C-alpha positions in Angstrom: 101.2 68.1 91.1 100.0 71.2 89.0 97.6 72.2 91.8 100.4 71.9 94.4 102.7 74.1 92.2 99.9 76.8 91.9 99.4 76.8 95.7 103.1 76.8 96.4 103.6 79.6 93.9 100.9 81.6 95.6 102.4 81.2 99.0 105.8 82.3 97.7 104.3 85.2 95.8 102.2 86.3 98.8 105.5 86.5 100.8 106.7 89.2 98.5 104.0 91.4 100.1 106.0 91.5 103.3 108.0 94.8 103.5 111.6 94.1 102.5 111.2 90.6 100.9 112.9 90.5 97.5 112.6 86.9 96.6 111.6 83.4 97.8 112.9 80.1 96.6 112.0 76.5 97.5 114.8 74.1 96.6 115.5 70.4 97.2 118.4 69.1 99.1 120.4 68.7 95.9 120.0 72.4 95.0 117.3 72.1 92.3 114.7 74.9 92.2 111.2 73.6 92.9 109.4 77.0 92.9 110.3 80.7 93.3 108.9 84.2 93.2 110.9 87.4 93.1 110.6 91.2 92.7 114.0 91.5 91.2 115.9 89.4 88.7 117.7 86.8 90.9 119.9 84.0 89.6 117.8 81.4 91.4 119.7 78.4 90.1 123.0 79.8 91.3 121.6 80.6 94.7 120.0 77.1 94.9 123.2 75.4 93.8 125.3 77.0 96.5 122.6 76.1 99.1 123.7 72.4 99.1 127.2 73.4 100.2 125.9 75.9 102.8 123.5 73.4 104.3 126.3 70.8 104.5 128.6 73.3 106.3 125.9 74.3 108.7 125.1 70.7 109.6 128.8 69.9 110.0 129.4 72.8 112.4 126.3 71.8 114.4 127.4 68.2 114.6 130.7 69.3 116.2 128.8 70.3 119.3 125.7 68.1 119.1 123.4 71.0 118.3 120.8 68.8 116.6 119.1 69.5 113.3 119.4 73.1 111.9 116.2 75.1 112.2 117.1 78.3 110.5 120.1 80.2 109.2 120.0 84.0 109.0 122.8 85.6 107.0 123.1 89.4 107.2 124.9 91.2 104.5 125.6 95.0 104.3 122.6 95.5 102.0 120.5 92.4 102.5 119.3 89.6 104.7 118.8 85.9 103.8 116.8 83.3 105.7 117.4 79.6 105.0 114.9 77.2 106.6 114.6 73.4 106.2 111.3 72.1 105.0 111.2 68.5 106.3 114.2 66.4 105.4 114.5 67.1 101.7 113.7 70.8 101.0 114.7 74.3 102.0 113.0 77.7 101.8 115.2 80.6 101.0 113.9 84.1 101.6 116.0 87.1 100.4 115.3 90.5 101.8 116.6 94.0 102.1 118.8 95.0 105.0 115.8 96.6 106.7 113.6 93.4 106.6 112.1 93.1 110.0 113.5 90.0 111.6 110.7 89.4 114.1 108.0 89.8 111.4 109.9 87.5 109.1 110.2 84.8 111.8 106.4 85.1 112.5 105.6 84.7 108.8 107.9 81.7 108.5 106.1 80.0 111.4 102.9 80.2 109.3 104.3 79.3 105.9 106.8 76.5 106.7 104.2 74.0 108.0 102.0 74.6 104.9 105.0 74.0 102.6 106.0 70.9 104.6 102.5 69.4 104.2 102.7 70.0 100.4 106.1 68.5 100.0 105.6 65.4 102.2 
């Protein structure tokens, strides 16, 4: 488990090198923080705790029109962007970035990172 934590920590820390990424958090479906990395002081427990409610709401909305499983949620604020991606059935990756975080670049990076995280967590 310690080796997995080191590798996951490195993946999340490496994501901070992407222009505009402020923080990354892996949480389980109950909202418990598994691993995180951040440039700024983020209340990762508060963010993770609210994720459970957000994920439930997203699933409920999708169920209303048979949309299937959620793949990604992008929330844009005035001064920030947040990506929420499921990792398998039991985990989520949250990426918090500045408002100028390049959406295309972030989506490309997520396509590389998510399979690695899923393999580690399965």
